[in-house]
C-alpha positions as protocol buffer text, in pm:
chain_id: "A"
residue {
  index: 1
  type: UNK
  ca { x: 6541 y: 4035 z: 4046 }
}
residue {
  index: 2
  type: UNK
  ca { x: 6282 y: 3828 z: 4232 }
}
residue {
  index: 3
  type: UNK
  ca { x: 6017 y: 3649 z: 4031 }
}
residue {
  index: 4
  type: UNK
  ca { x: 5720 y: 3817 z: 4199 }
}
residue {
  index: 5
  type: UNK
  ca { x: 5364 y: 3821 z: 4068 }
}
residue {
  index: 6
  type: UNK
  ca { x: 5043 y: 3999 z: 4164 }
}
residue {
  index: 7
  type: UNK
  ca { x: 5222 y: 4295 z: 4319 }
}
residue {
  index: 8
  type: UNK
  ca { x: 4939 y: 4527 z: 4219 }
}
residue {
  index: 9
  type: UNK
  ca { x: 4675 y: 4339 z: 4425 }
}
residue {
  index: 10
  type: UNK
  ca { x: 4857 y: 4433 z: 4747 }
}
residue {
  index: 11
  type: UNK
  ca { x: 4680 y: 4736 z: 4901 }
}
residue {
  index: 12
  type: UNK
  ca { x: 4998 y: 4934 z: 4962 }
}
residue {
  index: 13
  type: UNK
  ca { x: 5106 y: 4899 z: 4596 }
}
residue {
  index: 14
  type: UNK
  ca { x: 4779 y: 4993 z: 4429 }
}
residue {
  index: 15
  type: UNK
  ca { x: 4804 y: 5263 z: 4166 }
}
residue {
  index: 16
  type: UNK
  ca { x: 5173 y: 5214 z: 4089 }
}
residue {
  index: 17
  type: UNK
  ca { x: 5291 y: 5229 z: 3730 }
}
residue {
  index: 18
  type: UNK
  ca { x: 5446 y: 4936 z: 3543 }
}
residue {
  index: 19
  type: UNK
  ca { x: 5789 y: 5096 z: 3579 }
}
residue {
  index: 20
  type: UNK
  ca { x: 5734 y: 5142 z: 3954 }
}
residue {
  index: 21
  type: UNK
  ca { x: 5616 y: 4781 z: 3980 }
}
residue {
  index: 22
  type: UNK
  ca { x: 5949 y: 4666 z: 3838 }
}
residue {
  index: 23
  type: UNK
  ca { x: 6125 y: 4875 z: 4104 }
}
residue {
  index: 24
  type: UNK
  ca { x: 5916 y: 4712 z: 4377 }
}
residue {
  index: 25
  type: UNK
  ca { x: 5999 y: 4368 z: 4239 }
}
residue {
  index: 26
  type: UNK
  ca { x: 6369 y: 4451 z: 4264 }
}
residue {
  index: 27
  type: UNK
  ca { x: 6330 y: 4528 z: 4636 }
}
residue {
  index: 28
  type: UNK
  ca { x: 6073 y: 4280 z: 4764 }
}
residue {
  index: 29
  type: UNK
  ca { x: 6143 y: 3916 z: 4843 }
}
residue {
  index: 30
  type: UNK
  ca { x: 5902 y: 3624 z: 4803 }
}
residue {
  index: 31
  type: UNK
  ca { x: 5931 y: 3364 z: 5082 }
}
residue {
  index: 32
  type: UNK
  ca { x: 5744 y: 3042 z: 5157 }
}
residue {
  index: 33
  type: UNK
  ca { x: 5659 y: 2877 z: 5490 }
}
residue {
  index: 34
  type: UNK
  ca { x: 5515 y: 2525 z: 5526 }
}
residue {
  index: 35
  type: UNK
  ca { x: 5196 y: 2456 z: 5716 }
}
residue {
  index: 36
  type: UNK
  ca { x: 5234 y: 2447 z: 6097 }
}
residue {
  index: 37
  type: UNK
  ca { x: 5555 y: 2652 z: 6092 }
}
residue {
  index: 38
  type: UNK
  ca { x: 5632 y: 2974 z: 6277 }
}
residue {
  index: 39
  type: UNK
  ca { x: 5713 y: 3290 z: 6086 }
}
residue {
  index: 40
  type: UNK
  ca { x: 5819 y: 3470 z: 6403 }
}
residue {
  index: 41
  type: UNK
  ca { x: 5771 y: 3446 z: 6780 }
}
residue {
  index: 42
  type: UNK
  ca { x: 5684 y: 3706 z: 7041 }
}
residue {
  index: 43
  type: UNK
  ca { x: 6002 y: 3871 z: 7164 }
}
residue {
  index: 44
  type: UNK
  ca { x: 6198 y: 3821 z: 6840 }
}
residue {
  index: 45
  type: UNK
  ca { x: 6383 y: 4124 z: 6707 }
}
residue {
  index: 46
  type: UNK
  ca { x: 6197 y: 4271 z: 6410 }
}
residue {
  index: 47
  type: UNK
  ca { x: 6303 y: 4431 z: 6085 }
}
residue {
  index: 48
  type: UNK
  ca { x: 6065 y: 4281 z: 5827 }
}
residue {
  index: 49
  type: UNK
  ca { x: 5702 y: 4336 z: 5741 }
}
residue {
  index: 50
  type: UNK
  ca { x: 5505 y: 4076 z: 5546 }
}
residue {
  index: 51
  type: UNK
  ca { x: 5231 y: 4083 z: 5284 }
}
residue {
  index: 52
  type: UNK
  ca { x: 5024 y: 3769 z: 5229 }
}
residue {
  index: 53
  type: UNK
  ca { x: 5013 y: 3644 z: 4872 }
}
residue {
  index: 54
  type: UNK
  ca { x: 4871 y: 3296 z: 4942 }
}
residue {
  index: 55
  type: UNK
  ca { x: 4767 y: 3106 z: 5252 }
}
residue {
  index: 56
  type: UNK
  ca { x: 4646 y: 3177 z: 5605 }
}
residue {
  index: 57
  type: UNK
  ca { x: 4856 y: 3313 z: 5894 }
}
residue {
  index: 58
  type: UNK
  ca { x: 4742 y: 3321 z: 6257 }
}
residue {
  index: 59
  type: UNK
  ca { x: 4866 y: 3615 z: 6464 }
}
residue {
  index: 60
  type: UNK
  ca { x: 4835 y: 3548 z: 6834 }
}
residue {
  index: 61
  type: UNK
  ca { x: 4952 y: 3642 z: 7180 }
}
residue {
  index: 62
  type: UNK
  ca { x: 5007 y: 3389 z: 7459 }
}
residue {
  index: 63
  type: UNK
  ca { x: 4892 y: 3518 z: 7795 }
}
residue {
  index: 64
  type: UNK
  ca { x: 5042 y: 3428 z: 8131 }
}
residue {
  index: 65
  type: UNK
  ca { x: 4936 y: 3074 z: 8206 }
}
residue {
  index: 66
  type: UNK
  ca { x: 4972 y: 2964 z: 7844 }
}
residue {
  index: 67
  type: UNK
  ca { x: 4630 y: 3068 z: 7711 }
}
residue {
  index: 68
  type: UNK
  ca { x: 4648 y: 3179 z: 7349 }
}
residue {
  index: 69
  type: UNK
  ca { x: 4449 y: 3477 z: 7222 }
}
residue {
  index: 70
  type: UNK
  ca { x: 4416 y: 3521 z: 6845 }
}
residue {
  index: 71
  type: UNK
  ca { x: 4478 y: 3882 z: 6746 }
}
residue {
  index: 72
  type: UNK
  ca { x: 4409 y: 3840 z: 6376 }
}
residue {
  index: 73
  type: UNK
  ca { x: 4392 y: 3583 z: 6096 }
}
residue {
  index: 74
  type: UNK
  ca { x: 4583 y: 3722 z: 5796 }
}
residue {
  index: 75
  type: UNK
  ca { x: 4494 y: 3621 z: 5441 }
}
residue {
  index: 76
  type: UNK
  ca { x: 4570 y: 3768 z: 5099 }
}
residue {
  index: 77
  type: UNK
  ca { x: 4615 y: 4063 z: 5060 }
}
residue {
  index: 78
  type: UNK
  ca { x: 4672 y: 4141 z: 5429 }
}
residue {
  index: 79
  type: UNK
  ca { x: 4986 y: 4301 z: 5568 }
}
residue {
  index: 80
  type: UNK
  ca { x: 5132 y: 4205 z: 5906 }
}
residue {
  index: 81
  type: UNK
  ca { x: 5447 y: 4228 z: 6115 }
}
residue {
  index: 82
  type: UNK
  ca { x: 5471 y: 4606 z: 6072 }
}
residue {
  index: 83
  type: UNK
  ca { x: 5440 y: 4720 z: 6435 }
}
residue {
  index: 84
  type: UNK
  ca { x: 5818 y: 4753 z: 6464 }
}
residue {
  index: 85
  type: UNK
  ca { x: 5792 y: 5061 z: 6238 }
}
residue {
  index: 86
  type: UNK
  ca { x: 5695 y: 5254 z: 6551 }
}
residue {
  index: 87
  type: UNK
  ca { x: 5882 y: 5272 z: 6880 }
}
residue {
  index: 88
  type: UNK
  ca { x: 5919 y: 4903 z: 6964 }
}
residue {
  index: 89
  type: UNK
  ca { x: 6173 y: 4689 z: 6782 }
}
residue {
  index: 90
  type: UNK
  ca { x: 6059 y: 4342 z: 6882 }
}
residue {
  index: 91
  type: UNK
  ca { x: 5765 y: 4119 z: 6799 }
}
residue {
  index: 92
  type: UNK
  ca { x: 5470 y: 4159 z: 7035 }
}
residue {
  index: 93
  type: UNK
  ca { x: 5297 y: 3844 z: 6911 }
}
residue {
  index: 94
  type: UNK
  ca { x: 5350 y: 3520 z: 6722 }
}
residue {
  index: 95
  type: UNK
  ca { x: 5285 y: 3452 z: 6352 }
}
residue {
  index: 96
  type: UNK
  ca { x: 5198 y: 3090 z: 6270 }
}
residue {
  index: 97
  type: UNK
  ca { x: 5121 y: 2938 z: 5929 }
}
residue {
  index: 98
  type: UNK
  ca { x: 4780 y: 2765 z: 5944 }
}
residue {
  index: 99
  type: UNK
  ca { x: 4837 y: 2654 z: 5584 }
}
residue {
  index: 100
  type: UNK
  ca { x: 5135 y: 2660 z: 5356 }
}
residue {
  index: 101
  type: UNK
  ca { x: 5190 y: 3029 z: 5282 }
}
residue {
  index: 102
  type: UNK
  ca { x: 5367 y: 3249 z: 5031 }
}
residue {
  index: 103
  type: UNK
  ca { x: 5459 y: 3592 z: 5163 }
}
residue {
  index: 104
  type: UNK
  ca { x: 5624 y: 3907 z: 5034 }
}
residue {
  index: 105
  type: UNK
  ca { x: 5887 y: 4040 z: 5272 }
}
residue {
  index: 106
  type: UNK
  ca { x: 6030 y: 4392 z: 5302 }
}
residue {
  index: 107
  type: UNK
  ca { x: 6284 y: 4538 z: 5542 }
}
residue {
  index: 108
  type: UNK
  ca { x: 6226 y: 4882 z: 5691 }
}
residue {
  index: 109
  type: UNK
  ca { x: 6509 y: 5020 z: 5477 }
}
residue {
  index: 110
  type: UNK
  ca { x: 6355 y: 4877 z: 5159 }
}
residue {
  index: 111
  type: UNK
  ca { x: 6012 y: 5014 z: 5247 }
}
residue {
  index: 112
  type: UNK
  ca { x: 6143 y: 5364 z: 5320 }
}
residue {
  index: 113
  type: UNK
  ca { x: 6343 y: 5362 z: 4998 }
}
residue {
  index: 114
  type: UNK
  ca { x: 6030 y: 5267 z: 4801 }
}
residue {
  index: 115
  type: UNK
  ca { x: 5825 y: 5538 z: 4974 }
}
residue {
  index: 116
  type: UNK
  ca { x: 6083 y: 5802 z: 4879 }
}
residue {
  index: 117
  type: UNK
  ca { x: 6074 y: 5691 z: 4516 }
}
residue {
  index: 118
  type: UNK
  ca { x: 5700 y: 5605 z: 4495 }
}
residue {
  index: 119
  type: UNK
  ca { x: 5509 y: 5842 z: 4729 }
}
residue {
  index: 120
  type: UNK
  ca { x: 5170 y: 5679 z: 4662 }
}
residue {
  index: 121
  type: UNK
  ca { x: 5288 y: 5386 z: 4875 }
}
residue {
  index: 122
  type: UNK
  ca { x: 5287 y: 5615 z: 5179 }
}
residue {
  index: 123
  type: UNK
  ca { x: 4930 y: 5724 z: 5103 }
}
residue {
  index: 124
  type: UNK
  ca { x: 4824 y: 5362 z: 5059 }
}
residue {
  index: 125
  type: UNK
  ca { x: 4988 y: 5270 z: 5391 }
}
residue {
  index: 126
  type: UNK
  ca { x: 4800 y: 5546 z: 5574 }
}
residue {
  index: 127
  type: UNK
  ca { x: 4470 y: 5426 z: 5428 }
}
residue {
  index: 128
  type: UNK
  ca { x: 4549 y: 5063 z: 5512 }
}
residue {
  index: 129
  type: UNK
  ca { x: 4644 y: 5144 z: 5871 }
}
residue {
  index: 130
  type: UNK
  ca { x: 4330 y: 5358 z: 5912 }
}
residue {
  index: 131
  type: UNK
  ca { x: 4111 y: 5071 z: 5792 }
}
residue {
  index: 132
  type: UNK
  ca { x: 4278 y: 4817 z: 6022 }
}
residue {
  index: 133
  type: UNK
  ca { x: 4254 y: 5060 z: 6316 }
}
residue {
  index: 134
  type: UNK
  ca { x: 3879 y: 5097 z: 6257 }
}
residue {
  index: 135
  type: UNK
  ca { x: 3843 y: 4721 z: 6242 }
}
residue {
  index: 136
  type: UNK
  ca { x: 4033 y: 4684 z: 6569 }
}
residue {
  index: 137
  type: UNK
  ca { x: 3807 y: 4941 z: 6739 }
}
residue {
  index: 138
  type: UNK
  ca { x: 3500 y: 4760 z: 6605 }
}
residue {
  index: 139
  type: UNK
  ca { x: 3622 y: 4429 z: 6749 }
}
residue {
  index: 140
  type: UNK
  ca { x: 3697 y: 4598 z: 7082 }
}
residue {
  index: 141
  type: UNK
  ca { x: 3346 y: 4744 z: 7085 }
}
residue {
  index: 142
  type: UNK
  ca { x: 3200 y: 4402 z: 7011 }
}
residue {
  index: 143
  type: UNK
  ca { x: 3386 y: 4222 z: 7288 }
}
residue {
  index: 144
  type: UNK
  ca { x: 3304 y: 4491 z: 7544 }
}
residue {
  index: 145
  type: UNK
  ca { x: 2937 y: 4556 z: 7475 }
}
residue {
  index: 146
  type: UNK
  ca { x: 2773 y: 4286 z: 7265 }
}
residue {
  index: 147
  type: UNK
  ca { x: 2629 y: 3947 z: 7343 }
}
residue {
  index: 148
  type: UNK
  ca { x: 2800 y: 3637 z: 7212 }
}
residue {
  index: 149
  type: UNK
  ca { x: 2570 y: 3600 z: 6909 }
}
residue {
  index: 150
  type: UNK
  ca { x: 2667 y: 3936 z: 6761 }
}
residue {
  index: 151
  type: UNK
  ca { x: 3032 y: 3888 z: 6849 }
}
residue {
  index: 152
  type: UNK
  ca { x: 3035 y: 3578 z: 6629 }
}
residue {
  index: 153
  type: UNK
  ca { x: 2845 y: 3758 z: 6351 }
}
residue {
  index: 154
  type: UNK
  ca { x: 3092 y: 4046 z: 6366 }
}
residue {
  index: 155
  type: UNK
  ca { x: 3383 y: 3803 z: 6351 }
}
residue {
  index: 156
  type: UNK
  ca { x: 3239 y: 3628 z: 6046 }
}
residue {
  index: 157
  type: UNK
  ca { x: 3181 y: 3959 z: 5872 }
}
residue {
  index: 158
  type: UNK
  ca { x: 3538 y: 4064 z: 5949 }
}
residue {
  index: 159
  type: UNK
  ca { x: 3668 y: 3740 z: 5799 }
}
residue {
  index: 160
  type: UNK
  ca { x: 3446 y: 3796 z: 5495 }
}
residue {
  index: 161
  type: UNK
  ca { x: 3614 y: 4127 z: 5420 }
}
residue {
  index: 162
  type: UNK
  ca { x: 3940 y: 3937 z: 5384 }
}
residue {
  index: 163
  type: UNK
  ca { x: 3798 y: 3653 z: 5177 }
}
residue {
  index: 164
  type: UNK
  ca { x: 3599 y: 3808 z: 4893 }
}
residue {
  index: 165
  type: UNK
  ca { x: 3544 y: 4121 z: 4700 }
}
residue {
  index: 166
  type: UNK
  ca { x: 3274 y: 4362 z: 4806 }
}
residue {
  index: 167
  type: UNK
  ca { x: 3040 y: 4262 z: 4520 }
}
residue {
  index: 168
  type: UNK
  ca { x: 3014 y: 3897 z: 4628 }
}
residue {
  index: 169
  type: UNK
  ca { x: 2715 y: 3794 z: 4841 }
}
residue {
  index: 170
  type: UNK
  ca { x: 2878 y: 3470 z: 4957 }
}
residue {
  index: 171
  type: UNK
  ca { x: 3225 y: 3404 z: 5086 }
}
residue {
  index: 172
  type: UNK
  ca { x: 3406 y: 3080 z: 5148 }
}
residue {
  index: 173
  type: UNK
  ca { x: 3558 y: 3049 z: 5493 }
}
residue {
  index: 174
  type: UNK
  ca { x: 3907 y: 2905 z: 5471 }
}
residue {
  index: 175
  type: UNK
  ca { x: 3905 y: 2541 z: 5590 }
}
residue {
  index: 176
  type: UNK
  ca { x: 4219 y: 2628 z: 5787 }
}
residue {
  index: 177
  type: UNK
  ca { x: 4014 y: 2858 z: 6013 }
}
residue {
  index: 178
  type: UNK
  ca { x: 3843 y: 2635 z: 6268 }
}
residue {
  index: 179
  type: UNK
  ca { x: 3540 y: 2689 z: 6490 }
}
residue {
  index: 180
  type: UNK
  ca { x: 3785 y: 2710 z: 6776 }
}
residue {
  index: 181
  type: UNK
  ca { x: 3962 y: 2997 z: 6599 }
}
residue {
  index: 182
  type: UNK
  ca { x: 3632 y: 3177 z: 6538 }
}
residue {
  index: 183
  type: UNK
  ca { x: 3540 y: 3135 z: 6904 }
}
residue {
  index: 184
  type: UNK
  ca { x: 3882 y: 3263 z: 7013 }
}
residue {
  index: 185
  type: UNK
  ca { x: 3859 y: 3576 z: 6798 }
}
residue {
  index: 186
  type: UNK
  ca { x: 3501 y: 3645 z: 6911 }
}
residue {
  index: 187
  type: UNK
  ca { x: 3587 y: 3585 z: 7280 }
}
residue {
  index: 188
  type: UNK
  ca { x: 3323 y: 3314 z: 7323 }
}
residue {
  index: 189
  type: UNK
  ca { x: 3349 y: 2944 z: 7397 }
}
residue {
  index: 190
  type: UNK
  ca { x: 3353 y: 2690 z: 7117 }
}
residue {
  index: 191
  type: UNK
  ca { x: 3004 y: 2555 z: 7190 }
}
residue {
  index: 192
  type: UNK
  ca { x: 2859 y: 2905 z: 7157 }
}
residue {
  index: 193
  type: UNK
  ca { x: 3033 y: 2957 z: 6823 }
}
residue {
  index: 194
  type: UNK
  ca { x: 2899 y: 2623 z: 6705 }
}
residue {
  index: 195
  type: UNK
  ca { x: 2548 y: 2713 z: 6821 }
}
residue {
  index: 196
  type: UNK
  ca { x: 2554 y: 3039 z: 6624 }
}
residue {
  index: 197
  type: UNK
  ca { x: 2684 y: 2863 z: 6312 }
}
residue {
  index: 198
  type: UNK
  ca { x: 2413 y: 2597 z: 6340 }
}
residue {
  index: 199
  type: UNK
  ca { x: 2148 y: 2869 z: 6365 }
}
residue {
  index: 200
  type: UNK
  ca { x: 2290 y: 3042 z: 6058 }
}
residue {
  index: 201
  type: UNK
  ca { x: 2277 y: 2712 z: 5870 }
}
residue {
  index: 202
  type: UNK
  ca { x: 1913 y: 2661 z: 5972 }
}
residue {
  index: 203
  type: UNK
  ca { x: 1831 y: 3008 z: 5837 }
}
residue {
  index: 204
  type: UNK
  ca { x: 2014 y: 2947 z: 5509 }
}
residue {
  index: 205
  type: UNK
  ca { x: 2276 y: 3211 z: 5588 }
}
residue {
  index: 206
  type: UNK
  ca { x: 2549 y: 2946 z: 5614 }
}
residue {
  index: 207
  type: UNK
  ca { x: 2587 y: 2637 z: 5396 }
}
residue {
  index: 208
  type: UNK
  ca { x: 2820 y: 2345 z: 5462 }
}
residue {
  index: 209
  type: UNK
  ca { x: 2968 y: 2182 z: 5152 }
}
residue {
  index: 210
  type: UNK
  ca { x: 3209 y: 1911 z: 5260 }
}
residue {
  index: 211
  type: UNK
  ca { x: 3491 y: 2084 z: 5446 }
}
residue {
  index: 212
  type: UNK
  ca { x: 3391 y: 2421 z: 5303 }
}
residue {
  index: 213
  type: UNK
  ca { x: 3162 y: 2659 z: 5490 }
}
residue {
  index: 214
  type: UNK
  ca { x: 2991 y: 2925 z: 5279 }
}
residue {
  index: 215
  type: UNK
  ca { x: 2860 y: 3235 z: 5456 }
}
residue {
  index: 216
  type: UNK
  ca { x: 2615 y: 3487 z: 5311 }
}
residue {
  index: 217
  type: UNK
  ca { x: 2803 y: 3808 z: 5378 }
}
residue {
  index: 218
  type: UNK
  ca { x: 2519 y: 4041 z: 5280 }
}
residue {
  index: 219
  type: UNK
  ca { x: 2272 y: 3867 z: 5514 }
}
residue {
  index: 220
  type: UNK
  ca { x: 2514 y: 3892 z: 5807 }
}
residue {
  index: 221
  type: UNK
  ca { x: 2572 y: 4261 z: 5737 }
}
residue {
  index: 222
  type: UNK
  ca { x: 2194 y: 4317 z: 5730 }
}
residue {
  index: 223
  type: UNK
  ca { x: 2154 y: 4145 z: 6069 }
}
residue {
  index: 224
  type: UNK
  ca { x: 2422 y: 4367 z: 6219 }
}
residue {
  index: 225
  type: UNK
  ca { x: 2274 y: 4685 z: 6070 }
}
residue {
  index: 226
  type: UNK
  ca { x: 1921 y: 4597 z: 6179 }
}
residue {
  index: 227
  type: UNK
  ca { x: 2047 y: 4588 z: 6537 }
}
residue {
  index: 228
  type: UNK
  ca { x: 2228 y: 4921 z: 6515 }
}
residue {
  index: 229
  type: UNK
  ca { x: 2574 y: 4767 z: 6486 }
}
residue {
  index: 230
  type: UNK
  ca { x: 2700 y: 4953 z: 6182 }
}
residue {
  index: 231
  type: UNK
  ca { x: 3039 y: 4987 z: 6349 }
}
residue {
  index: 232
  type: UNK
  ca { x: 3093 y: 4616 z: 6283 }
}
residue {
  index: 233
  type: UNK
  ca { x: 3014 y: 4647 z: 5911 }
}
């Protein structure tokens, strides 16, 4: 049996019993990747999904001409690499470890076996996919209709949801997520992202402490709501 901890913090395993947790531990595998290593590349055949226990993973797609577009930055307790569960059996993007990472890994066969034995996992998966679909639609709305300032705010709020619990007013942006990454996700240039961050610092909404950047999540949400952008919240 794998020595796996914190199974119950993963969204798809919430609500399982202690006995069911032991069953999950017998199926799931814990794997580690060093910083600056690739977990998979676009075009690779796929049969594993991953859950982030520790670290930061960049999911990206390289366009013709070599330009990289960040699709998502995965942190605990995100799930990624699951798109092969549909029609397509290859990776559509690349997963890259921005930091050293510890992941849980499941094959399709292991996942389906767990769903048959623990049906709540299927319900949790549906809820998780619905939440991520809404987030994707919100980001699409932002890039299509909003000015650069609110794109950056929406990006920061999205990152906040993956970095702290809902009760926290402040969240700490991972030092492995750069201004360039924020700009890439928000579809703005780096100087624009920097300008927005400097304005947030001047207003006390962002605070720089060494390499750590603290963002006031509640204040950003209020700014978005005040401008009728509840879809980004």
